[in-house]
ROMITOR-506616 format. One line per 5 residues: number of its first residue (from 0); their letters; for each residue y, x, z of N, C-alpha, C. Coordinates in steps of 0.05 Angstrom, whole numbers. Example, Ala and Ser with C-alpha at 12.3 -4.5 7.8 and 13.67 -1.06 7.14 Angstrom:
<recs>
0 = AS = -114/264/156/-90/246/156/-66/264/156 | -45/257/142/-21/273/143/1/258/157;
</recs>
This chain:
<recs>
0 = XXXXX = 164/-1466/-729/167/-1439/-737/195/-1430/-726 | 191/-1406/-711/216/-1395/-696/214/-1363/-699 | 240/-1354/-700/241/-1323/-699/244/-1315/-668 | 228/-1301/-660/226/-1293/-630/243/-1267/-627 | 241/-1250/-643/254/-1223/-642/261/-1210/-667;
5 = XXXXX = 284/-1195/-671/290/-1182/-690/298/-1151/-682 | 287/-1132/-694/296/-1104/-692/301/-1091/-717 | 325/-1079/-714/338/-1066/-736/341/-1036/-733 | 335/-1018/-751/338/-991/-750/352/-986/-775 | 376/-975/-772/394/-965/-793/396/-986/-817;
10 = XXXXX = 401/-1011/-808/404/-1033/-828/432/-1040/-829 | 445/-1036/-852/474/-1041/-851/490/-1026/-831 | 507/-1037/-815/523/-1024/-795/507/-1022/-767 | 482/-1028/-769/466/-1027/-743/450/-1000/-744 | 453/-984/-723/438/-958/-720/413/-965/-707;
15 = XXXXX = 417/-984/-686/392/-996/-673/400/-1021/-659 | 381/-1043/-664/387/-1067/-652/360/-1081/-643 | 358/-1093/-622/337/-1107/-610/346/-1134/-600 | 341/-1156/-613/352/-1181/-610/329/-1202/-602 | 330/-1214/-579/313/-1235/-572/326/-1261/-576;
20 = XXXXX = 315/-1278/-591/327/-1304/-598/317/-1326/-581 | 330/-1348/-580/320/-1375/-570/310/-1392/-591 | 293/-1407/-584/279/-1422/-604/296/-1446/-616 | 317/-1453/-601/336/-1473/-615/361/-1461/-627 | 385/-1465/-614/413/-1454/-626/420/-1429/-611;
25 = XXXXX = 424/-1413/-631/433/-1386/-625/462/-1382/-639 | 482/-1374/-626/506/-1369/-636/514/-1340/-637 | 522/-1327/-661/533/-1297/-662/563/-1303/-667 | 580/-1294/-648/608/-1294/-655/620/-1268/-653 | 645/-1266/-663/658/-1245/-665/680/-1246/-686;
30 = XXXXX = 698/-1223/-690/715/-1221/-709/701/-1214/-737 | 713/-1219/-758/703/-1213/-787/695/-1182/-786 | 675/-1178/-805/671/-1148/-811/659/-1135/-786 | 645/-1148/-768/634/-1134/-746/602/-1131/-747 | 589/-1147/-766/562/-1150/-769/549/-1171/-765;
35 = XXXXX = 559/-1195/-762/544/-1220/-755/530/-1227/-781 | 539/-1229/-804/524/-1236/-827/501/-1215/-833 | 503/-1191/-824/482/-1173/-829/458/-1177/-815 | 455/-1193/-793/436/-1203/-777/423/-1223/-794 | 438/-1243/-803/428/-1265/-818/411/-1252/-844;
40 = XXXXX = 427/-1235/-856/415/-1225/-879/389/-1210/-874 | 384/-1194/-853/358/-1181/-846/338/-1202/-842 | 342/-1228/-832/325/-1249/-825/316/-1257/-858 | 337/-1262/-872/330/-1270/-898/314/-1254/-917 | 319/-1230/-912/301/-1211/-928/273/-1210/-916;
45 = XXXXX = 266/-1215/-896/239/-1221/-885/227/-1246/-896 | 243/-1262/-904/232/-1288/-918/226/-1285/-948 | 247/-1272/-961/248/-1276/-990/243/-1246/-1003 | 242/-1225/-987/242/-1198/-995/267/-1189/-1005 | 288/-1205/-1010/313/-1199/-1023/339/-1206/-1006;
50 = XXXXX = 356/-1192/-1011/383/-1200/-996/398/-1225/-1013 | 414/-1239/-998/427/-1263/-1012/454/-1251/-1020 | 460/-1227/-1014/486/-1218/-1018/485/-1191/-1041 | 463/-1181/-1045/463/-1158/-1064/436/-1158/-1075 | 436/-1143/-1098/410/-1141/-1112/400/-1110/-1109;
55 = XXXXX = 415/-1095/-1097/411/-1065/-1087/400/-1060/-1061 | 373/-1057/-1057/365/-1047/-1032/380/-1027/-1016 | 389/-1010/-1033/404/-985/-1020/426/-991/-1007 | 440/-1015/-1013/465/-1023/-998/458/-1034/-971 | 429/-1040/-967/425/-1048/-940/422/-1029/-919;
60 = XXXXX = 418/-1002/-930/413/-977/-912/440/-969/-904 | 440/-964/-879/466/-952/-863/471/-925/-878 | 497/-922/-881/510/-902/-898/502/-874/-888 | 495/-869/-863/489/-843/-852/459/-839/-851 | 442/-858/-863/414/-853/-864/403/-857/-890;
65 = XXXXX = 376/-850/-895/362/-847/-919/344/-870/-919 | 337/-884/-899/320/-907/-898/325/-928/-875 | 315/-948/-877/320/-969/-860/292/-985/-853 | 292/-996/-828/271/-1013/-825/280/-1042/-808 | 268/-1061/-818/268/-1088/-804/242/-1097/-793;
70 = XXXXX = 243/-1104/-768/218/-1113/-757/226/-1141/-746 | 211/-1162/-754/215/-1194/-745/190/-1201/-732 | 191/-1212/-709/170/-1225/-695/175/-1258/-696 | 157/-1269/-710/159/-1300/-708/133/-1314/-699 | 140/-1340/-691/117/-1356/-679/115/-1380/-701;
75 = XXXXX = 88/-1379/-711/83/-1398/-729/58/-1414/-723 | 55/-1440/-719/31/-1454/-713/19/-1443/-685 | 41/-1437/-666/33/-1424/-642/19/-1395/-644 | 21/-1384/-665/11/-1356/-669/37/-1337/-675 | 31/-1314/-664/54/-1294/-667/47/-1278/-694;
80 = XXXXX = 67/-1276/-710/66/-1260/-736/83/-1238/-736 | 80/-1216/-750/100/-1195/-751/105/-1188/-780 | 131/-1185/-788/140/-1175/-814/154/-1151/-813 | 146/-1133/-827/158/-1104/-829/171/-1099/-856 | 193/-1091/-856/206/-1085/-884/218/-1058/-882;
85 = XXXXX = 208/-1038/-900/216/-1012/-899/232/-1006/-924 | 260/-999/-923/274/-995/-945/281/-966/-950 | 278/-954/-971/284/-928/-976/303/-925/-1002 | 320/-908/-1002/338/-901/-1026/322/-892/-1048 | 327/-905/-1070/316/-898/-1096/283/-901/-1097;
90 = XXXXX = 272/-916/-1076/245/-920/-1077/240/-951/-1071 | 217/-959/-1083/207/-985/-1078/206/-994/-1047 | 213/-1015/-1040/212/-1021/-1008/182/-1024/-1002 | 177/-1023/-977/150/-1026/-966/149/-1051/-950 | 127/-1067/-951/126/-1091/-934/99/-1090/-920;
95 = XXXXX = 99/-1100/-898/74/-1103/-882/74/-1129/-867 | 52/-1142/-865/47/-1168/-848/25/-1161/-830 | 36/-1163/-804/18/-1157/-780/8/-1129/-783 | 20/-1110/-793/15/-1083/-793/0/-1076/-817 | -5/-1096/-836/-22/-1090/-859/-4/-1090/-882;
100 = XXXXX = 0/-1067/-897/16/-1066/-920/6/-1085/-940 | 27/-1098/-956/20/-1114/-979/26/-1102/-1007 | 11/-1105/-1027/17/-1091/-1053/40/-1105/-1067 | 41/-1130/-1067/61/-1146/-1081/80/-1164/-1060 | 109/-1158/-1068/128/-1173/-1051/122/-1201/-1049;
105 = XXXXX = 112/-1214/-1069/105/-1240/-1072/87/-1250/-1052 | 68/-1232/-1044/52/-1237/-1022/63/-1247/-995 | 87/-1245/-993/102/-1250/-969/113/-1280/-969 | 116/-1289/-994/129/-1319/-993/111/-1339/-984 | 124/-1356/-970/107/-1378/-957/100/-1372/-927;
110 = XXXXX = 102/-1347/-921/93/-1341/-892/115/-1350/-875 | 143/-1345/-883/164/-1348/-865/187/-1363/-882 | 192/-1390/-876/210/-1404/-891/239/-1406/-878 | 257/-1399/-891/287/-1401/-882/304/-1418/-903 | 324/-1430/-892/346/-1441/-908/369/-1431/-899;
115 = XXXXX = 384/-1420/-917/413/-1406/-912/436/-1420/-924 | 456/-1425/-909/482/-1441/-917/503/-1425/-909 | 518/-1417/-929/543/-1398/-927/562/-1411/-943 | 592/-1403/-937/612/-1413/-955/608/-1414/-986 | 593/-1392/-995/588/-1391/-1022/573/-1415/-1033;
120 = XXXXX = 557/-1425/-1014/541/-1447/-1022/556/-1474/-1027 | 580/-1476/-1016/595/-1499/-1016/607/-1497/-1049 | 605/-1477/-1061/614/-1474/-1087/593/-1481/-1107 | 569/-1483/-1100/548/-1484/-1115/550/-1508/-1135 | 561/-1530/-1131/566/-1552/-1147/583/-1545/-1172;
125 = XXXXX = 607/-1528/-1166/627/-1521/-1185/624/-1497/-1200 | 605/-1481/-1189/601/-1452/-1201/583/-1460/-1229 | 575/-1439/-1238/559/-1439/-1264/533/-1445/-1261 | 515/-1452/-1281/487/-1463/-1280/470/-1440/-1268 | 477/-1414/-1268/458/-1393/-1257/457/-1396/-1226;
130 = XXXXX = 477/-1407/-1212/477/-1412/-1184/457/-1434/-1175 | 457/-1455/-1195/440/-1477/-1190/410/-1470/-1195 | 406/-1454/-1218/375/-1445/-1223/367/-1432/-1200 | 386/-1413/-1189/378/-1391/-1169/368/-1408/-1143 | 385/-1433/-1137/377/-1449/-1115/347/-1460/-1120;
135 = XXXXX = 342/-1470/-1144/315/-1477/-1147/295/-1455/-1146 | 301/-1436/-1156/281/-1414/-1156/274/-1404/-1126 | 295/-1398/-1112/292/-1390/-1084/274/-1409/-1072 | 281/-1435/-1071/264/-1454/-1055/237/-1454/-1062 | 234/-1458/-1093/208/-1460/-1102/191/-1435/-1096;
140 = XXXXX = 202/-1411/-1098/185/-1386/-1092/178/-1387/-1063 | 190/-1397/-1045/181/-1400/-1016/158/-1420/-1012 | 161/-1441/-1032/141/-1461/-1026/115/-1461/-1045 | 118/-1447/-1068/96/-1450/-1088/92/-1423/-1100 | 70/-1410/-1090/64/-1383/-1100/54/-1381/-1133;
145 = XXXXX = 46/-1406/-1142/38/-1408/-1169/64/-1405/-1185 | 86/-1417/-1174/112/-1417/-1185/122/-1387/-1186 | 120/-1374/-1166/124/-1345/-1165/113/-1330/-1188 | 87/-1335/-1190/72/-1320/-1210/82/-1326/-1239 | 88/-1355/-1245/98/-1362/-1271/124/-1351/-1275;
150 = XXXXX = 142/-1354/-1256/170/-1344/-1259/173/-1314/-1264 | 153/-1301/-1248/155/-1272/-1252/147/-1264/-1277 | 127/-1274/-1290/117/-1269/-1316/133/-1275/-1334 | 148/-1302/-1335/167/-1314/-1353/190/-1293/-1356 | 202/-1286/-1333/224/-1267/-1330/218/-1240/-1345;
155 = XXXXX = 197/-1231/-1344/186/-1206/-1357/185/-1209/-1385 | 175/-1232/-1393/169/-1238/-1424/199/-1240/-1438 | 217/-1254/-1422/245/-1257/-1434/258/-1233/-1439 | 254/-1217/-1417/265/-1187/-1422/253/-1169/-1443 | 226/-1173/-1447/212/-1158/-1468/220/-1173/-1497;
160 = XXXXX = 220/-1198/-1498/228/-1210/-1521/256/-1201/-1529 | 276/-1202/-1510/304/-1193/-1517/305/-1165/-1528 | 287/-1149/-1517/288/-1120/-1524/279/-1118/-1555 | 257/-1135/-1559/249/-1134/-1589/266/-1147/-1606 | 284/-1169/-1601/303/-1177/-1618/323/-1159/-1622;
165 = XXXXX = 330/-1140/-1603/351/-1120/-1612/340/-1098/-1631 | 309/-1091/-1627/297/-1075/-1648/291/-1084/-1673 | 288/-1109/-1676/287/-1122/-1702/310/-1119/-1719 | 336/-1120/-1706/359/-1115/-1723/357/-1088/-1741 | 342/-1070/-1727/340/-1042/-1742/314/-1039/-1757;
170 = XXXXX = 296/-1054/-1746/267/-1053/-1761/259/-1084/-1764 | 267/-1098/-1785/260/-1126/-1792/231/-1132/-1792 | 214/-1110/-1797/184/-1116/-1800/172/-1122/-1777 | 188/-1117/-1751/174/-1125/-1724/174/-1152/-1720 | 191/-1171/-1737/193/-1196/-1734/167/-1212/-1728;
175 = XXXXX = 146/-1205/-1741/121/-1219/-1737/111/-1218/-1709 | 116/-1194/-1695/106/-1191/-1670/118/-1211/-1645 | 139/-1225/-1656/151/-1246/-1637/130/-1266/-1633 | 111/-1271/-1651/94/-1293/-1645/81/-1289/-1619 | 69/-1268/-1613/54/-1262/-1584/71/-1271/-1563;
180 = XXXXX = 97/-1259/-1565/114/-1264/-1544/122/-1292/-1540 | 126/-1304/-1560/136/-1334/-1563/111/-1354/-1549 | 92/-1344/-1554/65/-1361/-1545/66/-1357/-1514 | 68/-1334/-1503/66/-1329/-1477/90/-1339/-1461 | 115/-1339/-1475/140/-1350/-1462/134/-1381/-1459;
185 = XXXXX = 126/-1394/-1481/124/-1420/-1478/100/-1429/-1457 | 82/-1415/-1454/59/-1420/-1434/71/-1419/-1405 | 86/-1397/-1399/97/-1398/-1371/121/-1415/-1369 | 137/-1416/-1390/163/-1431/-1387/157/-1462/-1386 | 132/-1471/-1398/130/-1502/-1394/122/-1506/-1368;
190 = XXXXX = 108/-1489/-1355/98/-1492/-1326/122/-1495/-1309 | 139/-1475/-1314/164/-1472/-1296/181/-1499/-1300 | 185/-1510/-1321/198/-1535/-1328/184/-1557/-1314 | 159/-1559/-1315/142/-1583/-1301/148/-1582/-1273 | 145/-1556/-1260/151/-1554/-1231/178/-1561/-1220;
195 = XXXXX = 196/-1553/-1239/224/-1560/-1232/232/-1590/-1231 | 219/-1603/-1250/218/-1633/-1254/210/-1645/-1228 | 190/-1636/-1216/177/-1649/-1194/196/-1641/-1171 | 203/-1618/-1169/222/-1610/-1146/246/-1627/-1146 | 263/-1630/-1171/285/-1646/-1167/277/-1677/-1161;
200 = XXXXX = 255/-1687/-1168/245/-1713/-1160/243/-1715/-1133 | 233/-1694/-1119/230/-1694/-1089/256/-1693/-1077 | 274/-1676/-1086/300/-1673/-1076/318/-1700/-1077 | 313/-1712/-1098/330/-1737/-1103/319/-1758/-1081 | 297/-1760/-1076/288/-1781/-1057/300/-1777/-1032;
205 = XXXXX = 304/-1752/-1021/312/-1742/-997/343/-1742/-994 | 356/-1736/-1015/384/-1729/-1016/401/-1755/-1014 | 390/-1777/-1028/405/-1801/-1034/412/-1815/-1006 | 394/-1820/-987/399/-1830/-961/420/-1810/-942 | 417/-1785/-947/435/-1765/-932/461/-1767/-942;
210 = XXXXX = 466/-1767/-966/491/-1768/-981/506/-1794/-974 | 492/-1814/-977/501/-1842/-970/513/-1845/-942 | 498/-1832/-923/505/-1833/-894/534/-1816/-893 | 531/-1790/-904/555/-1771/-904/582/-1785/-914 | 578/-1800/-934/602/-1811/-946/609/-1842/-936;
215 = XXXXX = 593/-1847/-913/597/-1877/-903/591/-1897/-923 | 570/-1891/-939/561/-1910/-959/581/-1912/-982 | 601/-1896/-988/620/-1897/-1010/610/-1885/-1033 | 586/-1867/-1033/580/-1856/-1057/549/-1856/-1057 | 540/-1860/-1082/509/-1862/-1085/503/-1842/-1106;
220 = XXXXX = 491/-1817/-1096/488/-1795/-1112/461/-1795/-1129 | 461/-1782/-1152/439/-1779/-1166/439/-1750/-1178 | 415/-1735/-1172/412/-1709/-1183/397/-1710/-1207 | 405/-1696/-1228/392/-1697/-1252/381/-1666/-1260 | 359/-1663/-1270/350/-1638/-1280/357/-1637/-1310;
225 = XXXXX = 374/-1619/-1315/387/-1617/-1342/368/-1595/-1356 | 349/-1600/-1369/332/-1584/-1384/344/-1573/-1410 | 343/-1548/-1412/348/-1537/-1437/330/-1544/-1461 | 305/-1550/-1453/282/-1556/-1470/261/-1570/-1455 | 250/-1588/-1467/226/-1604/-1456/201/-1586/-1456;
230 = XXXXX = 185/-1589/-1436/163/-1570/-1435/145/-1568/-1457 | 139/-1592/-1469/121/-1595/-1489/132/-1583/-1518 | 162/-1583/-1519/172/-1577/-1545/183/-1545/-1542 | 176/-1528/-1520/185/-1505/-1521/178/-1483/-1541 | 151/-1485/-1548/143/-1463/-1567/157/-1472/-1596;
235 = XXXXX = 158/-1498/-1603/170/-1500/-1631/200/-1498/-1627 | 213/-1502/-1608/242/-1495/-1605/247/-1466/-1608 | 228/-1449/-1599/231/-1421/-1603/230/-1411/-1631 | 209/-1426/-1646/208/-1422/-1673/232/-1428/-1690 | 243/-1453/-1681/264/-1464/-1697/290/-1444/-1693;
240 = XXXXX = 290/-1434/-1668/317/-1415/-1663/311/-1385/-1665 | 290/-1379/-1680/282/-1351/-1682/304/-1337/-1699 | 313/-1348/-1720/335/-1332/-1739/359/-1329/-1719 | 367/-1351/-1708/391/-1349/-1690/386/-1327/-1668 | 366/-1326/-1654/359/-1307/-1634/360/-1278/-1645;
245 = XXXXX = 349/-1276/-1669/351/-1249/-1683/382/-1240/-1685 | 394/-1258/-1692/423/-1254/-1699/439/-1244/-1674 | 436/-1263/-1653/450/-1258/-1628/436/-1237/-1609 | 409/-1231/-1618/396/-1211/-1601/387/-1221/-1575 | 386/-1249/-1568/379/-1258/-1543/363/-1284/-1547;
250 = XXXXX = 347/-1288/-1527/331/-1312/-1526/350/-1340/-1517 | 353/-1357/-1537/369/-1378/-1532/358/-1407/-1522 | 332/-1404/-1519/316/-1429/-1513/297/-1422/-1489 | 297/-1440/-1466/277/-1439/-1445/288/-1443/-1419 | 273/-1445/-1400/284/-1453/-1372/304/-1433/-1359;
255 = XXXXX = 308/-1409/-1370/328/-1393/-1361/358/-1403/-1370 | 358/-1423/-1383/383/-1437/-1393/386/-1466/-1378 | 371/-1472/-1361/368/-1499/-1349/396/-1502/-1330 | 398/-1527/-1319/421/-1533/-1299/414/-1556/-1282 | 427/-1562/-1265/424/-1587/-1247/452/-1600/-1248;
260 = XXXXX = 454/-1626/-1253/476/-1645/-1252/479/-1663/-1229 | 501/-1668/-1218/505/-1688/-1194/522/-1714/-1207 | 513/-1734/-1202/529/-1756/-1212/533/-1777/-1187 | 560/-1789/-1187/566/-1809/-1168/561/-1836/-1182 | 539/-1849/-1173/533/-1874/-1189/552/-1896/-1182;
265 = XXXXX = 567/-1894/-1160/585/-1915/-1152/612/-1916/-1167 | 617/-1894/-1181/641/-1892/-1196/635/-1882/-1223 | 626/-1903/-1238/620/-1903/-1269/606/-1876/-1273 | 586/-1870/-1258/568/-1845/-1263/583/-1820/-1268 | 603/-1814/-1251/618/-1792/-1253/606/-1768/-1248;
270 = XXXXX = 608/-1750/-1265/596/-1721/-1263/616/-1706/-1240 | 605/-1702/-1214/617/-1690/-1194/628/-1663/-1199 | 612/-1647/-1214/621/-1619/-1219/646/-1620/-1236 | 647/-1638/-1254/669/-1640/-1271/696/-1653/-1261 | 688/-1677/-1251/709/-1692/-1242/713/-1698/-1212;
275 = XXXXX = 695/-1689/-1197/695/-1694/-1169/718/-1678/-1159 | 728/-1686/-1132/747/-1670/-1116/734/-1649/-1102 | 748/-1630/-1090/735/-1607/-1072/718/-1618/-1054 | 731/-1640/-1040/717/-1652/-1018/691/-1661/-1025 | 692/-1678/-1046/668/-1689/-1058/645/-1668/-1063;
280 = XXXXX = 655/-1646/-1077/634/-1623/-1084/623/-1610/-1057 | 641/-1609/-1038/628/-1596/-1013/612/-1615/-998 | 615/-1640/-998/599/-1661/-990/570/-1661/-1005 | 571/-1657/-1031/548/-1656/-1044/530/-1628/-1038 | 546/-1611/-1035/534/-1583/-1027/518/-1584/-999;
285 = XXXXX = 533/-1598/-981/522/-1603/-956/496/-1618/-956 | 498/-1640/-970/476/-1660/-975/453/-1645/-985 | 457/-1628/-1005/437/-1614/-1018/425/-1594/-999 | 439/-1579/-981/425/-1567/-960/410/-1581/-940 | 422/-1603/-933/404/-1618/-913/380/-1629/-926;
290 = XXXXX = 382/-1638/-949/355/-1645/-964/336/-1628/-970 | 347/-1599/-972/328/-1574/-975/314/-1573/-947 | 327/-1574/-926/314/-1574/-899/290/-1592/-898 | 299/-1618/-903/278/-1640/-898/256/-1637/-922 | 261/-1626/-943/241/-1623/-965/218/-1601/-951;
295 = XXXXX = 231/-1579/-943/213/-1556/-935/198/-1566/-910 | 210/-1580/-892/196/-1592/-869/172/-1610/-877 | 174/-1627/-898/152/-1644/-909/131/-1628/-920 | 139/-1611/-936/117/-1594/-952/105/-1573/-935 | 115/-1563/-916/101/-1542/-898/91/-1552/-872;
300 = XXXXX = 96/-1578/-867/89/-1589/-841/101/-1575/-819 | 125/-1563/-819/136/-1547/-800/161/-1545/-805 | 179/-1532/-787/210/-1529/-790/215/-1502/-801 | 234/-1500/-821/243/-1474/-829/265/-1466/-808 | 269/-1440/-811/291/-1428/-795/319/-1433/-809;
305 = XXXXX = 338/-1443/-797/365/-1446/-812/385/-1428/-804 | 397/-1415/-826/419/-1393/-818/446/-1405/-831 | 463/-1408/-812/491/-1417/-818/510/-1394/-815 | 520/-1387/-840/537/-1361/-838/564/-1368/-842 | 576/-1374/-820/606/-1378/-820/615/-1402/-837;
310 = XXXXX = 598/-1424/-836/601/-1444/-856/617/-1466/-841 | 615/-1470/-812/629/-1490/-800/660/-1488/-804 | 671/-1467/-807/700/-1464/-809/708/-1475/-835 | 688/-1478/-856/696/-1489/-879/695/-1518/-884 | 684/-1531/-861/677/-1561/-863/695/-1574/-843;
315 = XXXXX = 703/-1598/-852/719/-1614/-831/704/-1627/-811 | 712/-1637/-789/700/-1646/-764/677/-1664/-769 | 682/-1685/-792/660/-1700/-795/636/-1688/-807 | 638/-1672/-824/617/-1657/-836/604/-1639/-819 | 623/-1626/-802/610/-1608/-780/592/-1622/-762;
320 = XXXXX = 601/-1645/-752/585/-1661/-732/561/-1671/-746 | 561/-1679/-770/535/-1689/-782/514/-1667/-789 | 524/-1643/-794/509/-1619/-796/494/-1610/-772 | 509/-1609/-752/504/-1600/-724/482/-1620/-708 | 489/-1644/-715/471/-1666/-701/444/-1668/-718;
325 = XXXXX = 442/-1659/-740/418/-1655/-757/397/-1633/-748 | 404/-1618/-732/390/-1593/-724/375/-1592/-698 | 369/-1618/-686/359/-1621/-659/331/-1608/-660 | 315/-1608/-679/287/-1598/-682/282/-1572/-697 | 302/-1557/-700/301/-1533/-717/317/-1510/-705;
330 = XXXXX = 304/-1488/-708/315/-1463/-695/338/-1457/-716 | 362/-1452/-706/386/-1449/-721/404/-1419/-710 | 406/-1405/-728/425/-1381/-723/451/-1385/-737 | 471/-1384/-720/499/-1391/-730/519/-1368/-725 | 534/-1361/-745/553/-1342/-743/580/-1354/-747;
335 = XXXXX = 600/-1346/-726/627/-1359/-726/643/-1338/-712 | 671/-1344/-716/689/-1325/-703/697/-1336/-679 | 695/-1358/-670/701/-1372/-644/683/-1391/-636 | 683/-1399/-607/664/-1419/-600/679/-1448/-595 | 706/-1448/-603/719/-1474/-595/707/-1497/-608;
340 = XXXXX = 700/-1501/-631/685/-1524/-642/661/-1534/-630 | 646/-1515/-619/618/-1522/-602/630/-1531/-577 | 648/-1521/-561/656/-1528/-537/668/-1555/-536 | 687/-1558/-554/701/-1585/-559/681/-1608/-562 | 663/-1603/-579/645/-1625/-586/620/-1626/-569;
345 = XXXXX = 621/-1607/-549/597/-1608/-530/570/-1604/-542 | 566/-1589/-563/541/-1584/-574/522/-1567/-556 | 498/-1572/-559/480/-1555/-542/476/-1529/-555 | 485/-1506/-536/481/-1481/-548/461/-1465/-526 | 442/-1456/-538/419/-1443/-521/423/-1413/-512;
350 = XXXXX = 434/-1397/-533/439/-1371/-530/466/-1362/-547 | 483/-1345/-532/506/-1334/-546/505/-1305/-547 | 513/-1295/-568/515/-1265/-573/543/-1256/-583 | 556/-1240/-573/580/-1229/-579/574/-1206/-599 | 587/-1203/-623/580/-1180/-643/607/-1166/-645;
355 = XXXXX = 606/-1139/-641/627/-1123/-641/621/-1093/-653 | 629/-1086/-673/626/-1059/-687/596/-1053/-687 | 580/-1071/-693/551/-1063/-695/536/-1064/-674 | 549/-1075/-650/536/-1078/-624/534/-1106/-618 | 515/-1119/-605/511/-1143/-598/503/-1144/-568;
360 = XXXXX = 518/-1164/-555/517/-1168/-527/513/-1194/-518 | 491/-1204/-505/488/-1231/-497/505/-1240/-476 | 516/-1263/-480/534/-1273/-460/524/-1300/-446 | 536/-1305/-427/526/-1329/-414/535/-1355/-424 | 514/-1374/-428/522/-1401/-439/540/-1418/-423;
</recs>
């Protein structure tokens, strides 16, 4: 799977951009705040329908325009596919696949798989549980449309239930209507928990040898899915916590409270988020991203597109080398401020683009 061409019209700081990419390594370099990350963001939107930087589509539109377009041409299974995203202020985005509009954004999931790695991802281990749940959800939504359906419904029900819990404070007689929401929440929530369990099992098998190699066999990692509640117990736990939920006006039980834990088995089963050094946490984050790539490859029988957003400057030379040497068979789009690391380490670069003030110029390799 490769991106052949990106066309942007009034996206972020780009009034008009047409960019032809190589199927292997592409470097976008330039000073900060020139628009390098915006290009990666446009690619990411075409895979997930959302930005990895903002929840507001309006922020993706050029300040001098009312709407924006992204057109992406990709090659998958030797066939060319086209994705169009139409962003409008204060309106729902429009999405088309091969010129045919789709009714639901979720219909795009699975067509185009990307893995993004940014400096923020290096903090995924030490940040709050929401970041790690987001990691699971983004990957599973790209890989499993049933998961998308269950997660979408679950989130809607949690929102509705929380609204009802607030109303019950003023109208106690509404409490009996919670039964309907609890049954639905348990139905979709239990399916989410079971799929996440399988996902962590798959990640664990892949990440262990990767992390062992990254740490020169000094660490043996174990990833644990920390469930807020077992799938089969969800409905009963909702009933048990109902009085508490009414009091705090929020749903306290369910997969929206889950987490992922990382342990170093060679050091008295140390919780790396709590007791690990910054270096250990970054190594785990890198291992997690490399495992994500391998998992996607195994499940789709193809390679995802890898987006590296200025992450090399945050890694030491050992981790840089391991990351870059893992990319032989995968299309990679890398942003950076300079080319020194690539030149010094003699890494293969197929295309180089200089980005300056929303303009992109291809340079000789």
